[in-house]
N, C-alpha and C positions, 0 to 999 in steps of 0.2 A: 883983632888978632890974625897974624900972618904966620903962617906955617911954611918952613922949608924942608926939602925932601932930605937933604943932607944931614939938616940939624936933627930931624926927626929919626933918622936912621941911628945917629950917633946917641940919641936919647933912649933909644928901645931897649927893653930888657931882652935877654938872651931867647927866650921863649917867642917872643912877639917877632924878634928878627928871625927865629926859625921858621915859622908861618909865613913870613913874606918869602924867604928863601924856597919855600916848598911851592908856595903859589907861582912864584917865577919859573920854577923848574917845569910847573905843570902847564905854563902858558906857552913855554918855548917848545915842550914836548908836543903839545897838541898842534902848534902850527908846523913842526915838522911832520907829523903823521898826516896832517890834511896835505901838505904839498906832496909828499911821498905817494900817498893814493890817487891825488889827482894826475901826478905824472904817470903813475902805473896804468891808470884807465886810459889816458890819452895815448900812450905807447903800445899797450894791447889792442886798442881799437885800430890803430895805424898798421900794425903788423898783421892783425886779422884780415883787414881790407885788402893788405898786399897778398896775403895767403888766399884769400877769396877769389881774387883776380887770376891768380895762377893755377888753381885748382878747378875753376868753373868748367873749361871745356873737357879735360877728362873726366870728369863727373858727367857731364852731359852725354858722351859716347859711351859712359861705363867701364871705362879704362881703371879698373880697380888697381892694379898694379901702379900705375902711374900716380894715381891719388894716393896710395900709402906711402910711395916714395917722396913725394911733394910734401906729405903732411908730417912725415919721419923727421924732414930737414928743418921743418918750421916748428914743430910741437914743443920746442923749448921756449919759444918766443911768443908762440900764438896760442891763446887758449882755445880757438875755433880748431886750430889744427891739431890740438891734442884730442879733442872731442872727435873730429873726424876719423884721426888714426886710430884711436881707441875701439870706435864703433866698426870701422871697417875690418880691423884685424880680427876682433873678437867674433863677428859675424862669420868672416871666413874659416877661422880656425874651428868653429863648431859645425859648419857645414863639411868641413874635412873628416871631421869625426863622425859623419854618418847622420847627423841630426837633421830634421826637416827646418825649412825656412822659418816655419813658425815658432819651433824650437829654439832655433838659432837666434831669431829676432829677440826672444825673451831674456835669453841670457845677454844679448846686447845692450837690451835695455836696463838689465841689473847693474851691468859693468858701467855703463855711463851715468847711472846713479850714483855709484860710488866715485866716479870721477868727479862728476859734479859737486859731490860733498867735499873732496879734497881741493878742488878748484875755490870752492866758497871759503874755505879756510884761509887760502893764500890770498884771495881777493879781500878779505875783512881784516887781514893783519893789521894790528895796530888801533883798530877801531875801539876796542877796549879802553884804550888810553883816553880817548875823547868820551866815552862814557862815564869812566871813573872820575875823570876832572868836574865834568858837567855835575855829578852828583854830591862829590866831596868838597870842591873847591870852597864854596859857600861857609861849609861847617868850618874849614881851616881857618877862613878869615874871622869867623864867629870866634873860634878860639884864640885867636891872636887879640881880637877885641877884649874878650873876657880878662886875659892877662894883662891887657894894656890899662884897663879901668881899674883892675886891682893894685897896679903900680900906681896909680893916681891916689888911690886910697892910701896907700902905704907912705907917700909923699905928705898927705894931709897929717897922717899920725906922726911923721917925724916932725913937722913944723907946728903941730898942736894946732893946726886949724888952716884955713885958706878959704880965699874967695874966689870967684869965678876967674880972675885973673892969673890965678895960681893953678888951678886944676882944668881950666878952659882947654888949654892947648894939650895938656894930657889926654884928655877925654876925646879931644877932636881927633888926635893923633891915633888913638885907640879906633876909633869908628873908621877912620880910612881903611885900615886893614878889611873891615867888612865890606866895604865898597871894592877894595882890591879884588877880594873872593869873587864878589859878584861879576866884576870885570873879567875874569879869567873863565868862570863858569857858564854866562850866557854865551859867548860865542862859541865854547867847546859844546854845548849843547844844539845850536844851530848848525855848526859843522858836522855833528854827528848825523842829524837828522838830514842833511843835504846830501851828504855822501853817501849814507846808507841806502838813500834812494837813488842815487846814480849805480851804486853796486848792484841792488835789486834788480833794476831795469837791465844790467848789463847780463847779470846772471840768468835773468827770464830769457834773455835772446839766446845764449848758449844752450840752456835748455829745450827751447823750441827747435833750435837748429838738430840737437840730439835726438829728440823724438821724432822729428820730420825724416832724419837720416834711417831710424829704426823701420818707419813705415816703408820709406822707399826701397830698403834692402829686402824687406819681408815680401813687397811686391816683384822684386827681381831686377830692380835697379839701382843705381846710385844717388838718382835725383837730381843733381845739379842745380839748376836754379831754386827748386823748391826748397831744397835743404839750406842753400846758402840765404836765401830771402826769408826763411823762417826766422833768422835773427835780428828782423827788421823793427822790434820793439827799440833797439839800440839805435836806429838811424834817424836821423835829425828830418825836420821837414823838408827842406831843400831836396835832399838825398832820396827821399821817398818819390820825388816826382820825376826822377829819373827813368827812364824806359828799363833799364835794369843796372842796378848798382849791388853787386854781389859782395854786400857789405856787412859784417856783423857788428859795425861799431854804430855809435852814437844813438 
């Protein structure tokens, strides 16, 4: 029993064809989202490394004006720059209102938490596509199989009977749809788990940098290395061994 894809497609009923089209769209969409999130993480880490290198010296000497200026320029491209910019500006604004360092630090912490939530939404954009595909693609394939088998029974009814040579190809074609659904769903689940881990690690580094910044501001300093190195959960093994790599990445 030999099955040809083009012949299968031509013999499928409209509902089964719809299931195949939906699965194909889901698969292409998942690949698009995965590539987009990987490129986003790569570019964000690269830009954050560049920002960390540029801002390390002003932070070391406590030059808040220079830090804010550099962060303001880079905040649209670097998540770390946005954290630093929001933290320093919020802290200075509340100090100017006459609040103590402890009170200003508390307001800064809340502001950075809101900023982190906003960044998280941006970082996880499109991940729902992977999750939805992983959970629904098997059922879409199963639905196509059900209607394919019903079509086989319809042929049997029209011909008044039929052996394996008649219904075998039809049943085989129907079962292919279930397999296709699993082929789409399994990689989607694996991609979701992998990307979710990478994004969570990246978010943890940003949160650590924000927390360290608040501690340093409350202590009367900008922190410098301490703040930038707080993002080290994102740094790979080789970079961790460097004497000082002010990198929020990897």
